[in-house]
ROROMAR-671371 format. One record per atom (N, C-alpha, C): residue in three letters; atom name; y, z, x. Coordinates in Angstrom, 3 decimals. Last residue first. Layout:
<pts>
+---------+-------+----------+----------+----------+
: residuo : atomo :        v :        w :        u :
+---------+-------+----------+----------+----------+
:     ALA :    CA :        Y :        Z :        X :
...
+---------+-------+----------+----------+----------+
</pts>
This chain:
<pts>
+---------+-------+----------+----------+----------+
: residuo : atomo :        v :        w :        u :
+---------+-------+----------+----------+----------+
:     TYR :     N : -106.568 :  -38.176 : -132.065 :
:     TYR :    CA : -107.689 :  -37.924 : -130.948 :
:     TYR :     C : -109.449 :  -38.949 : -131.505 :
:     ARG :     N : -103.445 :  -37.592 : -132.509 :
:     ARG :    CA : -104.375 :  -38.184 : -132.985 :
:     ARG :     C : -105.460 :  -38.568 : -131.807 :
:     ALA :     N : -100.908 :  -35.766 : -133.150 :
:     ALA :    CA : -102.102 :  -35.726 : -132.264 :
:     ALA :     C : -103.115 :  -36.307 : -132.809 :
:     GLU :     N :  -97.611 :  -36.868 : -134.257 :
:     GLU :    CA :  -99.202 :  -36.305 : -134.436 :
:     GLU :     C : -100.393 :  -36.606 : -133.700 :
:     THR :     N :  -94.172 :  -35.292 : -133.940 :
:     THR :    CA :  -95.748 :  -36.064 : -133.682 :
:     THR :     C :  -96.995 :  -35.915 : -134.174 :
:     PRO :     N :  -91.173 :  -35.744 : -136.256 :
:     PRO :    CA :  -92.770 :  -35.140 : -135.486 :
:     PRO :     C :  -93.770 :  -35.635 : -135.354 :
:     ALA :     N :  -88.539 :  -37.446 : -134.585 :
:     ALA :    CA :  -89.232 :  -37.426 : -135.696 :
:     ALA :     C :  -90.773 :  -36.556 : -135.194 :
:     ARG :     N :  -86.288 :  -37.139 : -132.976 :
:     ARG :    CA :  -86.469 :  -36.164 : -134.152 :
:     ARG :     C :  -87.504 :  -36.277 : -135.093 :
:     TYR :     N :  -86.925 :  -39.529 : -131.604 :
:     TYR :    CA :  -87.163 :  -37.943 : -130.650 :
:     TYR :     C :  -87.305 :  -36.931 : -131.706 :
:     LEU :     N :  -86.842 :  -41.759 : -133.141 :
:     LEU :    CA :  -88.296 :  -41.433 : -132.888 :
:     LEU :     C :  -88.146 :  -40.088 : -132.175 :
:     ASP :     N :  -84.286 :  -41.490 : -133.550 :
:     ASP :    CA :  -85.017 :  -41.158 : -134.812 :
:     ASP :     C :  -86.733 :  -40.802 : -134.320 :
:     LEU :     N :  -83.376 :  -41.790 : -131.620 :
:     LEU :    CA :  -82.790 :  -40.661 : -131.396 :
:     LEU :     C :  -84.061 :  -40.383 : -132.460 :
:     MET :     N :  -83.865 :  -44.699 : -131.280 :
:     MET :    CA :  -84.510 :  -43.815 : -130.080 :
:     MET :     C :  -84.538 :  -42.541 : -130.468 :
:     TYR :     N :  -82.580 :  -45.993 : -133.201 :
:     TYR :    CA :  -84.077 :  -45.843 : -133.707 :
:     TYR :     C :  -84.471 :  -44.961 : -132.254 :
:     ASN :     N :  -80.188 :  -45.667 : -131.997 :
:     ASN :    CA :  -80.282 :  -45.163 : -133.410 :
:     ASN :     C :  -81.848 :  -44.864 : -133.305 :
:     GLU :     N :  -79.881 :  -45.971 : -128.550 :
:     GLU :    CA :  -79.933 :  -46.410 : -129.727 :
:     GLU :     C :  -80.347 :  -45.554 : -131.137 :
:     ARG :     N :  -77.122 :  -44.764 : -126.650 :
:     ARG :    CA :  -78.420 :  -44.137 : -127.267 :
:     ARG :     C :  -78.596 :  -45.305 : -128.827 :
:     VAL :     N :  -75.788 :  -46.040 : -123.810 :
:     VAL :    CA :  -75.433 :  -45.816 : -124.958 :
:     VAL :     C :  -76.678 :  -45.469 : -126.206 :
:     PRO :     N :  -75.253 :  -43.255 : -121.156 :
:     PRO :    CA :  -75.519 :  -44.798 : -121.726 :
:     PRO :     C :  -75.457 :  -44.264 : -123.461 :
:     PRO :     N :  -71.978 :  -42.082 : -120.526 :
:     PRO :    CA :  -73.285 :  -42.328 : -120.376 :
:     PRO :     C :  -73.807 :  -42.904 : -121.453 :
:     MET :     N :  -69.740 :  -43.278 : -118.047 :
:     MET :    CA :  -69.953 :  -43.047 : -119.295 :
:     MET :     C :  -71.522 :  -42.866 : -119.304 :
:     GLN :     N :  -68.169 :  -42.392 : -115.177 :
:     GLN :    CA :  -69.026 :  -43.564 : -115.458 :
:     GLN :     C :  -69.142 :  -42.660 : -117.360 :
:     LEU :     N :  -64.864 :  -42.865 : -113.951 :
:     LEU :    CA :  -65.444 :  -42.538 : -114.794 :
:     LEU :     C :  -66.589 :  -43.492 : -115.372 :
:     TYR :     N :  -63.218 :  -42.816 : -111.034 :
:     TYR :    CA :  -64.108 :  -43.822 : -112.109 :
:     TYR :     C :  -64.997 :  -42.856 : -112.619 :
:     PHE :     N :  -59.759 :  -42.374 : -108.908 :
:     PHE :    CA :  -61.420 :  -41.798 : -109.687 :
:     PHE :     C :  -61.911 :  -43.111 : -110.781 :
:     GLY :     N :  -58.076 :  -43.772 : -108.350 :
:     GLY :    CA :  -58.251 :  -42.360 : -107.877 :
:     GLY :     C :  -59.092 :  -42.123 : -108.680 :
:     GLN :     N :  -57.001 :  -46.028 : -109.235 :
:     GLN :    CA :  -56.650 :  -44.764 : -110.084 :
:     GLN :     C :  -56.914 :  -43.838 : -109.069 :
:     VAL :     N :  -57.892 :  -47.906 : -107.162 :
:     VAL :    CA :  -56.341 :  -48.354 : -107.953 :
:     VAL :     C :  -56.013 :  -47.315 : -108.785 :
:     ARG :     N :  -59.604 :  -46.829 : -105.383 :
:     ARG :    CA :  -58.255 :  -47.330 : -104.831 :
:     ARG :     C :  -56.907 :  -47.630 : -106.156 :
:     LEU :     N :  -61.309 :  -46.317 : -107.676 :
:     LEU :    CA :  -61.543 :  -45.358 : -106.771 :
:     LEU :     C :  -59.921 :  -46.059 : -106.080 :
:     GLN :     N :  -62.091 :  -49.164 : -108.916 :
:     GLN :    CA :  -61.035 :  -48.363 : -109.305 :
:     GLN :     C :  -60.841 :  -47.013 : -108.766 :
:     GLN :     N :  -63.033 :  -50.057 : -106.630 :
:     GLN :    CA :  -61.988 :  -50.946 : -106.767 :
:     GLN :     C :  -61.252 :  -49.492 : -107.807 :
:     CYS :     N :  -65.109 :  -49.141 : -106.112 :
:     CYS :    CA :  -64.916 :  -48.787 : -104.911 :
:     CYS :     C :  -63.034 :  -49.086 : -105.479 :
:     VAL :     N :  -67.028 :  -49.903 : -109.079 :
:     VAL :    CA :  -66.486 :  -48.141 : -108.500 :
:     VAL :     C :  -64.742 :  -48.218 : -107.601 :
:     LYS :     N :  -66.762 :  -52.212 : -108.653 :
:     LYS :    CA :  -66.383 :  -51.661 : -109.649 :
:     LYS :     C :  -65.293 :  -50.394 : -109.451 :
:     SER :     N :  -68.874 :  -51.972 : -106.508 :
:     SER :    CA :  -67.752 :  -52.392 : -106.184 :
:     SER :     C :  -66.571 :  -52.444 : -107.288 :
:     ALA :     N :  -71.127 :  -51.123 : -107.840 :
:     ALA :    CA :  -70.365 :  -50.369 : -106.978 :
:     ALA :     C :  -69.224 :  -50.702 : -106.164 :
:     ASP :     N :  -71.862 :  -51.087 : -111.288 :
:     ASP :    CA :  -71.580 :  -51.789 : -109.880 :
:     ASP :     C :  -70.738 :  -51.254 : -109.014 :
:     VAL :     N :  -74.123 :  -48.329 : -112.124 :
:     VAL :    CA :  -72.810 :  -49.118 : -112.033 :
:     VAL :     C :  -72.697 :  -49.864 : -111.048 :
:     ARG :     N :  -76.523 :  -47.299 : -112.322 :
:     ARG :    CA :  -75.912 :  -47.456 : -113.783 :
:     ARG :     C :  -74.782 :  -48.376 : -113.767 :
:     ALA :     N :  -77.361 :  -46.768 : -109.822 :
:     ALA :    CA :  -78.653 :  -46.691 : -110.710 :
:     ALA :     C :  -78.079 :  -47.507 : -111.940 :
:     LEU :     N :  -76.138 :  -48.866 : -106.564 :
:     LEU :    CA :  -76.015 :  -47.701 : -107.933 :
:     LEU :     C :  -76.963 :  -47.750 : -109.062 :
:     LYS :     N :  -76.257 :  -49.913 : -103.995 :
:     LYS :    CA :  -77.063 :  -49.904 : -104.813 :
:     LYS :     C :  -76.884 :  -48.787 : -105.482 :
:     LYS :     N :  -73.033 :  -51.407 : -101.908 :
:     LYS :    CA :  -73.925 :  -50.070 : -102.337 :
:     LYS :     C :  -74.743 :  -50.025 : -103.644 :
:     ASP :     N :  -70.980 :  -52.877 : -101.482 :
:     ASP :    CA :  -72.336 :  -53.531 : -101.766 :
:     ASP :     C :  -73.480 :  -52.820 : -101.930 :
:     PRO :     N :  -68.658 :  -51.431 : -101.254 :
:     PRO :    CA :  -68.826 :  -52.664 : -102.571 :
:     PRO :     C :  -70.397 :  -53.129 : -102.423 :
:     THR :     N :  -69.750 :  -48.256 : -100.539 :
:     THR :    CA :  -69.302 :  -49.360 :  -99.984 :
:     THR :     C :  -69.542 :  -50.053 : -101.031 :
:     LEU :     N :  -69.371 :  -44.503 : -100.421 :
:     LEU :    CA :  -69.740 :  -45.544 : -101.140 :
:     LEU :     C :  -69.162 :  -46.922 : -100.678 :
:     PHE :     N :  -71.157 :  -41.712 :  -98.927 :
:     PHE :    CA :  -70.293 :  -43.134 :  -98.376 :
:     PHE :     C :  -70.483 :  -44.178 :  -99.483 :
:     PHE :     N :  -71.530 :  -39.142 : -100.932 :
:     PHE :    CA :  -71.909 :  -40.011 :  -99.942 :
:     PHE :     C :  -70.444 :  -41.091 :  -99.829 :
:     THR :     N :  -72.066 :  -35.812 : -102.444 :
:     THR :    CA :  -71.206 :  -36.863 : -101.673 :
:     THR :     C :  -71.610 :  -37.931 : -100.722 :
:     PHE :     N :  -73.391 :  -34.621 : -105.576 :
:     PHE :    CA :  -73.435 :  -34.986 : -104.175 :
:     PHE :     C :  -72.419 :  -35.659 : -103.605 :
:     VAL :     N :  -72.274 :  -32.975 : -107.406 :
:     VAL :    CA :  -73.855 :  -33.256 : -107.776 :
:     VAL :     C :  -74.129 :  -33.835 : -106.290 :
:     MET :     N :  -70.359 :  -30.266 : -109.134 :
:     MET :    CA :  -70.831 :  -31.045 : -107.790 :
:     MET :     C :  -72.504 :  -31.615 : -107.967 :
:     LYS :     N :  -69.593 :  -30.500 : -112.009 :
:     LYS :    CA :  -70.384 :  -29.776 : -111.350 :
:     LYS :     C :  -70.573 :  -30.860 : -110.306 :
:     PRO :     N :  -66.450 :  -29.341 : -113.821 :
:     PRO :    CA :  -66.982 :  -30.380 : -113.146 :
:     PRO :     C :  -68.387 :  -29.533 : -112.622 :
:     LYS :     N :  -65.933 :  -28.563 : -117.471 :
:     LYS :    CA :  -65.905 :  -27.790 : -115.643 :
:     LYS :     C :  -66.613 :  -28.861 : -114.619 :
:     GLY :     N :  -64.804 :  -31.391 : -119.653 :
:     GLY :    CA :  -65.302 :  -30.064 : -118.910 :
:     GLY :     C :  -65.526 :  -29.548 : -117.478 :
:     PHE :     N :  -64.196 :  -33.866 : -120.031 :
:     PHE :    CA :  -65.041 :  -33.798 : -119.096 :
:     PHE :     C :  -65.819 :  -32.633 : -118.985 :
:     ILE :     N :  -61.687 :  -33.673 : -121.471 :
:     ILE :    CA :  -62.332 :  -33.645 : -122.415 :
:     ILE :     C :  -64.037 :  -33.857 : -121.545 :
:     ALA :     N :  -60.177 :  -32.155 : -119.709 :
:     ALA :    CA :  -60.455 :  -31.539 : -121.063 :
:     ALA :     C :  -61.875 :  -31.484 : -121.348 :
:     MET :     N :  -60.103 :  -34.291 : -117.642 :
:     MET :    CA :  -60.626 :  -33.112 : -117.325 :
:     MET :     C :  -60.800 :  -32.111 : -118.950 :
:     LEU :     N :  -58.121 :  -35.743 : -119.235 :
:     LEU :    CA :  -59.461 :  -36.160 : -119.136 :
:     LEU :     C :  -60.620 :  -35.035 : -118.551 :
:     GLU :     N :  -55.972 :  -34.523 : -119.429 :
:     GLU :    CA :  -56.734 :  -35.082 : -121.029 :
:     GLU :     C :  -58.149 :  -35.441 : -120.930 :
:     GLU :     N :  -55.697 :  -34.682 : -116.944 :
:     GLU :    CA :  -55.927 :  -33.246 : -117.337 :
:     GLU :     C :  -56.640 :  -33.558 : -118.658 :
:     PRO :     N :  -56.682 :  -36.910 : -114.685 :
:     PRO :    CA :  -55.482 :  -36.726 : -115.821 :
:     PRO :     C :  -56.172 :  -35.520 : -116.477 :
:     VAL :     N :  -57.527 :  -36.957 : -111.305 :
:     VAL :    CA :  -57.718 :  -37.513 : -112.881 :
:     VAL :     C :  -56.954 :  -36.425 : -113.461 :
:     ALA :     N :  -56.200 :  -36.876 : -108.687 :
:     ALA :    CA :  -55.825 :  -38.035 : -109.624 :
:     ALA :     C :  -56.883 :  -37.921 : -110.760 :
:     LYS :     N :  -57.569 :  -34.115 : -108.302 :
:     LYS :    CA :  -55.670 :  -34.512 : -108.383 :
:     LYS :     C :  -55.760 :  -35.608 : -109.144 :
:     LEU :     N :  -59.955 :  -34.182 : -106.803 :
:     LEU :    CA :  -60.188 :  -33.887 : -108.790 :
:     LEU :     C :  -58.553 :  -33.913 : -108.822 :
:     GLY :     N :  -59.821 :  -35.540 : -103.855 :
:     GLY :    CA :  -60.597 :  -34.793 : -104.942 :
:     GLY :     C :  -60.366 :  -34.842 : -106.430 :
:     TRP :     N :  -59.107 :  -37.065 : -101.934 :
:     TRP :    CA :  -57.974 :  -36.976 : -103.212 :
:     TRP :     C :  -58.720 :  -35.980 : -103.820 :
:     LYS :     N :  -61.165 :  -37.350 : -100.390 :
:     LYS :    CA :  -59.587 :  -36.713 :  -99.655 :
:     LYS :     C :  -58.525 :  -36.745 : -100.892 :
:     LYS :     N :  -63.133 :  -38.335 : -101.984 :
:     LYS :    CA :  -62.745 :  -36.761 : -101.471 :
:     LYS :     C :  -61.781 :  -36.494 : -101.035 :
:     ASP :     N :  -62.429 :  -40.108 : -104.968 :
:     ASP :    CA :  -62.408 :  -40.010 : -103.355 :
:     ASP :     C :  -62.701 :  -39.014 : -102.880 :
:     VAL :     N :  -64.787 :  -39.710 : -107.413 :
:     VAL :    CA :  -63.935 :  -39.356 : -107.012 :
:     VAL :     C :  -63.769 :  -39.370 : -105.373 :
:     TYR :     N :  -66.899 :  -39.821 : -110.286 :
:     TYR :    CA :  -66.888 :  -40.404 : -108.942 :
:     TYR :     C :  -65.274 :  -40.324 : -108.396 :
:     LEU :     N :  -68.366 :  -38.180 : -112.877 :
:     LEU :    CA :  -66.972 :  -38.766 : -112.271 :
:     LEU :     C :  -66.914 :  -38.837 : -110.815 :
:     TYR :     N :  -70.058 :  -38.957 : -115.349 :
:     TYR :    CA :  -69.896 :  -38.732 : -114.461 :
:     TYR :     C :  -68.877 :  -39.108 : -113.742 :
:     MET :     N :  -72.055 :  -38.101 : -118.532 :
:     MET :    CA :  -70.883 :  -38.619 : -117.951 :
:     MET :     C :  -70.383 :  -38.100 : -116.474 :
:     GLU :     N :  -74.750 :  -36.864 : -119.004 :
:     GLU :    CA :  -75.017 :  -37.960 : -118.781 :
:     GLU :     C :  -73.462 :  -38.716 : -118.264 :
:     ASP :     N :  -73.120 :  -35.259 : -121.679 :
:     ASP :    CA :  -74.619 :  -35.621 : -121.219 :
:     ASP :     C :  -74.593 :  -36.739 : -120.432 :
:     LYS :     N :  -70.285 :  -33.923 : -121.962 :
:     LYS :    CA :  -70.983 :  -34.685 : -122.242 :
:     LYS :     C :  -72.448 :  -34.635 : -120.960 :
:     LEU :     N :  -69.903 :  -30.890 : -120.522 :
:     LEU :    CA :  -69.650 :  -31.190 : -121.895 :
:     LEU :     C :  -70.134 :  -32.339 : -122.436 :
:     SER :     N :  -70.040 :  -31.135 : -117.767 :
:     SER :    CA :  -70.301 :  -29.787 : -118.350 :
:     SER :     C :  -70.497 :  -29.901 : -119.676 :
:     SER :     N :  -70.577 :  -34.287 : -116.352 :
:     SER :    CA :  -69.561 :  -33.414 : -116.757 :
:     SER :     C :  -70.262 :  -31.837 : -117.272 :
:     LEU :     N :  -70.846 :  -34.097 : -112.463 :
:     LEU :    CA :  -71.747 :  -33.970 : -113.509 :
:     LEU :     C :  -70.735 :  -33.190 : -114.557 :
:     TYR :     N :  -69.145 :  -35.949 : -109.850 :
:     TYR :    CA :  -69.474 :  -34.955 : -110.400 :
:     TYR :     C :  -70.088 :  -34.908 : -111.934 :
:     VAL :     N :  -69.335 :  -36.986 : -106.581 :
:     VAL :    CA :  -69.800 :  -37.386 : -107.855 :
:     VAL :     C :  -70.083 :  -36.015 : -108.628 :
:     GLU :     N :  -67.542 :  -38.348 : -103.963 :
:     GLU :    CA :  -67.834 :  -37.192 : -104.601 :
:     GLU :     C :  -68.271 :  -37.581 : -105.821 :
:     THR :     N :  -67.156 :  -40.620 : -101.069 :
:     THR :    CA :  -66.764 :  -40.249 : -102.629 :
:     THR :     C :  -68.438 :  -38.912 : -102.907 :
:     LEU :     N :  -65.419 :  -42.281 :  -98.428 :
:     LEU :    CA :  -66.336 :  -40.808 :  -99.124 :
:     LEU :     C :  -66.096 :  -40.359 : -100.430 :
:     VAL :     N :  -65.855 :  -45.443 :  -98.623 :
:     VAL :    CA :  -64.795 :  -44.446 :  -99.073 :
:     VAL :     C :  -66.149 :  -43.237 :  -99.435 :
:     ARG :     N :  -64.981 :  -48.142 :  -96.929 :
:     ARG :    CA :  -65.658 :  -47.496 :  -97.011 :
:     ARG :     C :  -65.320 :  -46.579 :  -97.450 :
:     MET :     N :  -64.635 :  -51.738 :  -97.191 :
:     MET :    CA :  -63.823 :  -50.732 :  -97.671 :
:     MET :     C :  -65.345 :  -49.474 :  -97.495 :
+---------+-------+----------+----------+----------+
</pts>
């Protein structure tokens, strides 16, 4: 199976992506999801195959979801609380 896939970035949620089959576009995505996703920003288009290497998701799972429901929503990675605390904490320069 080879699917010409469009990937969109959410305007409302950091690191949330929506994969859709190019021939259907965003028509298969429910309105409720689009309301949460915000205005989609096209990131890229590529041919997706089940054995393709993707950064944070299994390509065969994406292919299956595209076939079954017409889209795949990639959620942002889980942020560990301690990492957020490190980001918020002031840093000191030590020389």
